[in-house]
C-alpha positions as CSV (number, residue, x, y, z in Angstrom):
1,M,0.0,0.0,0.0
2,N,1.4,3.4,-1.0
3,Y,2.1,5.9,1.7
4,I,-0.3,8.9,1.7
5,P,1.6,12.1,2.7
6,K,0.1,14.3,5.4
7,V,-0.2,18.0,4.5
8,A,-0.9,20.9,6.9
9,I,-2.7,23.6,4.9
10,L,-2.5,27.0,6.4
11,M,-5.0,29.7,5.5
12,S,-5.6,33.2,6.8
13,S,-9.1,34.4,6.3
14,Y,-10.6,37.9,6.5
15,N,-14.1,38.9,5.2
16,G,-13.9,36.1,2.6
17,E,-17.5,35.1,2.4
18,R,-17.8,35.7,-1.3
19,Y,-15.2,33.1,-2.5
20,I,-14.1,31.0,0.5
21,R,-16.6,28.1,0.0
22,E,-15.3,27.5,-3.5
23,Q,-11.7,27.4,-2.2
24,L,-12.5,25.1,0.7
25,D,-14.3,22.7,-1.7
26,S,-11.2,22.6,-3.9
27,I,-8.9,22.0,-1.0
28,F,-10.8,19.0,0.2
29,R,-10.9,17.5,-3.3
30,Q,-7.1,17.1,-3.3
31,S,-6.0,13.7,-4.6
32,N,-3.5,11.3,-3.1
33,V,-2.8,13.3,0.0
34,E,-4.2,13.6,3.5
35,V,-5.1,17.2,4.1
36,H,-5.5,18.9,7.5
37,L,-6.6,22.5,7.2
38,Y,-5.8,25.2,9.7
39,I,-7.5,28.6,9.4
40,R,-6.6,31.7,11.4
41,D,-9.4,34.2,11.0
42,D,-8.1,37.8,11.2
43,C,-11.3,39.2,12.8
44,S,-13.8,38.9,10.0
45,T,-17.0,40.9,10.3
46,D,-19.0,39.0,7.6
47,R,-20.2,35.4,7.4
48,T,-16.7,33.9,6.8
49,I,-16.6,32.1,10.2
50,D,-20.1,30.7,9.7
51,I,-19.1,29.3,6.4
52,I,-15.9,27.7,7.7
53,Q,-17.8,26.2,10.7
54,S,-20.3,24.6,8.4
55,Y,-17.4,22.3,7.2
56,S,-15.6,21.7,10.5
57,E,-17.8,18.9,11.9
58,D,-17.0,16.5,9.0
59,I,-13.4,17.2,8.0
60,P,-10.0,17.8,9.6
61,L,-10.2,21.5,10.1
62,K,-9.2,23.8,13.0
63,I,-10.2,27.4,13.3
64,I,-8.1,29.9,15.3
65,R,-9.9,33.1,15.9
66,G,-7.4,36.0,16.1
67,S,-7.9,38.4,18.9
68,E,-6.9,41.4,16.7
69,N,-6.6,42.2,13.0
70,V,-2.9,41.9,12.2
71,G,-2.9,41.7,8.4
72,A,-2.2,38.7,6.1
73,P,1.6,38.5,6.5
74,D,1.6,38.4,10.3
75,S,-1.5,36.1,10.4
76,F,0.0,33.5,8.1
77,L,3.3,33.5,9.9
78,Q,1.6,33.2,13.3
79,L,-0.2,30.2,12.0
80,L,3.0,28.6,10.6
81,Y,4.7,28.9,14.0
82,L,1.6,27.6,15.8
83,V,1.1,24.5,13.7
84,G,4.7,23.9,13.1
85,T,5.5,23.8,16.9
86,D,2.6,21.3,17.4
87,S,1.0,23.8,19.8
88,I,-2.5,22.9,18.8
89,N,-2.0,19.3,17.7
90,S,-1.8,16.0,19.5
91,P,1.9,15.0,20.0
92,D,1.7,12.1,17.6
93,L,0.4,14.2,14.6
94,N,3.3,15.0,12.3
95,Y,3.2,16.5,8.8
96,D,5.3,15.7,5.8
97,Y,4.6,19.0,4.1
98,Y,3.1,22.4,4.8
99,A,1.2,24.6,2.2
100,F,-0.2,28.1,2.3
101,A,-3.7,28.7,0.9
102,D,-5.4,32.0,0.0
103,Q,-9.1,32.2,0.8
104,D,-10.2,33.1,-2.7
105,D,-8.4,30.8,-5.2
106,I,-9.4,27.5,-6.7
107,W,-7.0,24.5,-6.5
108,L,-7.0,21.9,-9.1
109,P,-7.3,18.3,-7.7
110,D,-3.7,17.4,-8.2
111,K,-2.1,20.7,-7.0
112,L,-0.5,19.2,-3.9
113,S,0.3,15.7,-5.3
114,R,2.1,17.1,-8.3
115,G,4.4,19.3,-6.2
116,I,5.0,16.5,-3.7
117,E,5.9,14.2,-6.5
118,I,8.7,16.6,-7.5
119,L,9.9,17.1,-3.9
120,N,9.9,13.4,-3.2
121,K,12.7,13.0,-5.7
122,L,15.0,15.2,-3.7
123,D,16.9,14.9,-0.4
124,M,14.3,15.3,2.3
125,D,17.0,15.9,4.9
126,I,17.6,19.4,3.6
127,P,15.1,22.3,3.7
128,L,13.0,22.3,0.5
129,L,10.4,24.6,-1.0
130,Y,8.4,24.1,-4.2
131,Y,6.3,26.7,-6.0
132,S,4.5,26.7,-9.3
133,N,3.1,28.9,-12.0
134,R,-0.4,30.3,-11.7
135,N,-3.4,30.6,-14.0
136,I,-5.0,34.0,-13.8
137,Y,-8.7,33.7,-13.0
138,A,-10.7,36.9,-13.5
139,G,-14.4,37.4,-13.9
140,D,-14.8,33.6,-13.5
141,V,-12.7,33.1,-16.6
142,D,-9.4,31.2,-16.8
143,N,-7.1,33.6,-18.6
144,G,-4.2,31.2,-18.9
145,L,-0.7,31.0,-17.4
146,C,0.7,34.0,-15.6
147,Y,4.2,33.4,-16.8
148,E,5.4,32.0,-20.1
149,T,8.8,31.0,-18.5
150,M,9.9,30.7,-14.9
151,E,13.0,32.4,-13.7
152,D,15.7,30.7,-11.7
153,P,15.0,31.3,-8.0
154,N,18.6,32.1,-7.2
155,F,19.6,33.9,-4.0
156,L,20.2,37.3,-5.5
157,R,16.9,37.3,-7.4
158,V,14.9,36.2,-4.3
159,L,16.7,38.7,-2.0
160,N,15.9,41.5,-4.4
161,G,12.3,40.5,-4.9
162,N,11.2,37.5,-6.8
163,K,8.0,38.4,-8.7
164,Q,7.0,34.9,-9.6
165,A,6.9,33.0,-6.3
166,Y,3.5,33.3,-4.6
167,G,2.8,31.6,-1.3
168,C,-0.5,30.2,-2.5
169,T,1.6,27.8,-4.6
170,F,4.2,26.9,-2.0
171,I,4.8,23.4,-0.6
172,M,7.4,23.2,2.1
173,N,8.9,20.1,3.7
174,E,9.1,19.5,7.4
175,M,12.8,20.3,7.6
176,L,12.3,23.8,6.2
177,V,9.3,24.6,8.5
178,K,11.1,23.4,11.6
179,T,14.2,25.5,10.7
180,I,12.1,28.7,10.0
181,I,10.2,28.4,13.3
182,S,13.3,27.6,15.3
183,K,14.1,31.3,15.1
184,P,12.2,34.5,16.0
185,F,9.8,36.3,13.7
186,P,11.5,38.7,11.3
187,P,11.2,42.4,12.2
188,I,7.6,43.6,11.6
189,D,8.6,46.1,8.9
190,V,10.4,43.4,7.0
191,L,7.5,41.0,7.3
192,N,4.9,43.6,6.3
193,N,6.9,44.5,3.2
194,R,8.3,41.2,2.3
195,F,5.2,39.2,3.4
196,H,5.3,35.7,4.9
197,D,5.8,33.9,1.7
198,S,8.8,35.9,0.6
199,W,10.4,35.5,4.0
200,C,10.0,31.7,3.8
201,L,11.3,31.7,0.2
202,I,14.5,33.7,1.1
203,V,15.2,31.4,4.1
204,A,14.7,28.3,1.8
205,V,17.2,29.6,-0.8
206,L,19.7,30.6,1.9
207,I,19.8,27.2,3.7
208,G,18.2,24.7,1.4
209,K,16.8,24.2,-2.1
210,V,14.0,25.9,-4.0
211,I,12.2,24.4,-7.1
212,A,10.1,26.4,-9.5
213,D,7.5,24.5,-11.6
214,K,6.5,26.0,-15.0
215,N,3.2,24.3,-14.8
216,S,0.1,25.6,-12.9
217,Y,-2.3,23.7,-10.7
218,I,-4.2,26.7,-9.3
219,L,-6.7,29.3,-10.5
220,Y,-5.4,32.5,-9.0
221,R,-8.4,34.8,-8.6
222,I,-8.0,38.5,-9.4
223,H,-10.6,40.8,-7.9
224,D,-10.9,44.2,-6.3
225,N,-10.0,43.0,-2.7
226,N,-6.8,41.0,-3.5
227,T,-4.1,41.5,-0.9
228,V,-1.6,40.9,-3.7
229,G,-2.5,40.8,-7.4
230,V,-0.7,41.3,-10.7
231,P,1.4,44.5,-10.2
232,K,1.6,47.3,-12.7
233,F,4.1,50.1,-12.2
234,S,4.0,53.7,-13.4
235,I,7.0,56.0,-13.8
236,K,6.1,57.8,-10.6
237,E,6.0,54.5,-8.7
238,Y,9.4,53.5,-10.2
239,V,11.0,56.7,-8.9
240,K,9.5,56.0,-5.5
241,H,10.9,52.5,-5.7
242,I,14.4,53.9,-6.2
243,I,14.2,56.1,-3.1
244,G,12.8,53.3,-0.9
245,K,9.0,54.0,-1.1
246,G,6.8,51.1,-2.0
247,R,3.4,51.1,-3.7
248,N,0.7,53.1,-1.8
249,N,3.6,54.9,0.0
250,T,4.5,51.8,2.1
251,N,7.9,52.2,3.7
252,R,10.4,50.0,2.0
253,Y,13.4,52.1,3.1
254,K,16.5,50.0,3.4
255,L,14.4,46.8,3.0
256,R,17.2,44.8,1.5
257,S,19.5,45.9,4.2
258,K,17.0,45.1,7.0
259,T,16.3,41.7,5.4
260,A,19.9,40.8,5.2
261,K,20.5,41.8,8.8
262,A,17.5,39.7,10.0
263,L,18.7,36.7,8.0
264,K,22.3,36.9,9.4
265,E,20.9,37.1,13.0
266,R,18.8,34.0,12.5
267,Y,20.1,31.5,9.9
268,A,23.5,30.3,9.0
269,S,24.3,29.4,5.4
270,S,27.1,27.1,4.3
271,N,27.4,29.0,1.1
272,S,30.3,31.5,1.3
273,R,29.0,33.6,-1.6
274,Y,25.6,34.0,0.1
275,N,27.3,35.1,3.3
276,E,29.3,37.6,1.3
277,I,26.2,39.1,-0.2
278,L,24.5,39.4,3.2
279,D,27.5,41.2,4.5
280,E,27.4,43.7,1.6
281,Y,23.7,44.4,2.0
282,S,23.7,44.6,5.8
283,S,26.9,46.7,6.3
284,Y,27.4,48.9,3.2
285,D,25.7,51.9,4.8
286,V,28.0,51.9,7.8
287,D,31.3,50.5,6.4
288,N,32.9,52.4,3.5
289,K,35.2,49.5,2.6
290,I,32.1,47.2,2.1
291,K,30.3,50.0,0.3
292,K,33.2,50.3,-2.2
293,K,33.2,46.5,-2.6
294,L,29.4,46.6,-3.3
295,L,29.8,49.3,-5.9
296,K,32.2,47.0,-7.8
297,D,30.1,43.9,-7.4
298,K,28.6,43.7,-10.9
299,E,26.6,40.6,-10.2
300,V,24.9,42.1,-7.2
301,L,24.3,45.5,-8.9
302,S,22.6,43.8,-11.8
303,Y,19.9,42.4,-9.5
304,I,19.5,45.7,-7.6
305,D,18.5,47.4,-10.8
306,K,18.8,46.6,-14.5
307,H,20.4,50.0,-15.0
308,S,23.8,50.0,-13.4
309,L,23.8,53.7,-12.8
310,I,20.6,53.6,-10.8
311,A,21.8,50.6,-8.9
312,R,25.0,52.5,-7.9
313,L,22.9,55.5,-7.0
314,R,20.8,53.5,-4.6
315,V,24.0,52.3,-2.9
316,L,25.3,55.8,-2.7
317,L,22.0,57.1,-1.3
318,K,22.0,54.2,1.2
319,V,18.4,53.2,0.3
320,L,18.9,49.5,-0.4
């Protein structure tokens, strides 16, 4: 008899009554896996909780009701730490894999099994993270793949902002989750700008292995209330990006530097080049010798900005 992997699915819900039932149905139709769903509700004021509770008597589902609205990144990461440390489970319940789920998407029946099939071919003793392409789902119409090709999720690309890796497609092995939660939360300004999924991705690349799948097994719903959708940038927004302001005036000032410092304080990499990059990002603004080194590091500059002059300007302005 073939082993059926156990997967902990982590969802943060907030006023999701419009689409959450369709998503829950798709999660519990997953094939060749044993799913256990954990939902942290971030203080919904609509019928979201009622809809979730209508399922909970018949299926492996636990609801954690947040005491305050903390936003999606914090809510998801709280849930990862809670489930990963077995705080709300029986001691004999262990999971092979963990997956994030948004409240408004639709999963194809083999979403989890296809990713797990790829991960099972790798060394499970190292931290592993899988993510896939997405199909854009707008107006109840499947508009096809989001990306024609998938970029290599190398460390510099991920540290500088991977645009293709979305948490709703993640599957993480137990080794990665246990490593992430063995250390404190990232600083709140890093978490709120990087989000929970980007933080997990960066840690995975730093200490383990990340796999990007060009195929899609998810209908990623686009609507007016998306926390994250398909970004479009104007010239004004690009200038704000250079000086450290995010979209909607979110403070991304020195985000790379803050991220690098947080990583160095929490996780040790065996890759000397990764450690060198973290040193450059975390210390360039206080150490002139390292700043000069960074200004000459063509590989790093190419990921800071496609225009080398703008990349160097950002270093000189100390706004990485």
